[in-house]
N, C-alpha and C positions, 0 to 999 in steps of 0.2 A: 637138338637145339639144348648150348648148357649154359644153367641158369647158378648166377652167385646167390644168395642167401646172405647175406650180412644180419645178423643177429644175438643179441646176446642171450635171450629166455630159451631154454631150451627144451622148451613146452614147444612154439611155436617152433621151434628149428627142425624139429623131429615128425610135429605131424606135418607141415605145411611142407619137408625134404620128404617124406611117404607120398603124400597124394599126388603131389608132383613127381615123383618116378612113377609113380603107377602110371600118370598118361604119359609116358613116355619121355621125360627130360631128364638130359642130366643136370642131376645137382649138386654143386660142391656150396659149406659152409663151411661158414667168418663165425669168431661167436665176440669180436667186439670190431670196434673200426682199426686200429693198428694190420689185424690178421687179415682183415677187409682189402685192405687197401696194398697187403703184400699177393695175396691170391690174387686179386685182379690183374698183375702183372703174368703172373705163372697159371694162372687157367686156363687165359681166355673167354670169357663168359659173351655168350652173345644178349642178354639181357642180366641187369642186378633189380634183387628185391632188397629195398635198404632198410631199416629200421630207421629211428631219428637218433634215439636217445639210447646209448650204448658205455657202455666204457674207454675209457684210452682214445679214439677218437668216435667226433658224434656222427652222424650220417649226413650233418651241413656240414662238415670239413671236410668230411668224405669226398661230396659233390664241390666243394672249394676245388681239391688236391685232382683233382679228377678235370676240372674246368680248366687246368693250367697244363695237361699233359694231352698232348695232341690223339692219341690215340685211343688214351679212356673216353676223354669227354664224349669219342663217337659211340663208346655204349648206352643202351637206352637204359636208364635207370627208372624205375616202378618206384614211389615211394610208400612203404609196408608198416603202416607203424602204428599206436594207441594215438598220438596228436593230432584230434583234429580239427585246430583253430584255425581258420582261414586265414591268419598271420601267415603261421609256419606252413601251411599247403605251398598258397605263394611263392615265399625265402625257398624253398625248398623246389619249386618249377623255372623261377626268377636262376637258381644256379644249375638250372639244369636238367632235372628232373621230369618226366613223358609225363608223368599218372602217380595220382597217388590211391592207399585202398587203405583201409585199417582191417587192420590185422585180428581186432576185439571179437568182431561180428564172424566170425568166419564162416565167411558167405565164399565158400569154393568156388560156385560158381562164375562169381562177379572176381574171380580174381583168373580165372583160367579167360573169360572174354576180355582182361584188359590185356592179359597175353598176348592172347588170338589175335585183337585188333591193334595192337603193337607189332606184330607180325604183318600183318595184313595192310597196315602202311607203308609199311619196308623199312620201319626202322629200325630194323634187328639189321646188323651186318652180317655178313654169312666169313665164318671162321672157320667149315666144315675145307 
C-alpha cells in the first residue's frame, strides 16, 4: 500500500516515513500543500496522511481541491495534525477526511490501527 505523507515538519516526515516503511508501506512525502497536490497526481497513493497547518496550501485547501476532483476524492485521507479542536476535526471530516489522529502523541500503534481500520473497511482503493 502506498501512503503519501503531506507534512511540512521534517522531524515528523522522517519519523513516520521510517516507521511506516518498516511496516511494509511504500511512502512518498510532500513538504507543503502545493507539492502535496502535485504528488497526489503523480504517485497515486492509496491513503494520505495530511497535516492541516502547512505553507503554500493548508490541509483544508487540499481537502477542498480533492473533493472537486472525481479521481482524488476517492483516496481516503487520515488527518494527521497537532490541531485537536473539535471544530477543526469536524471541518476536515466534512471536507472528506475519514479520520483524525494527533501526531504529537507519537502513538504509532494507534496510527497503524487507524490505517488498518481504513483498510478493513475497504476505504482504500486498490491501485496495484
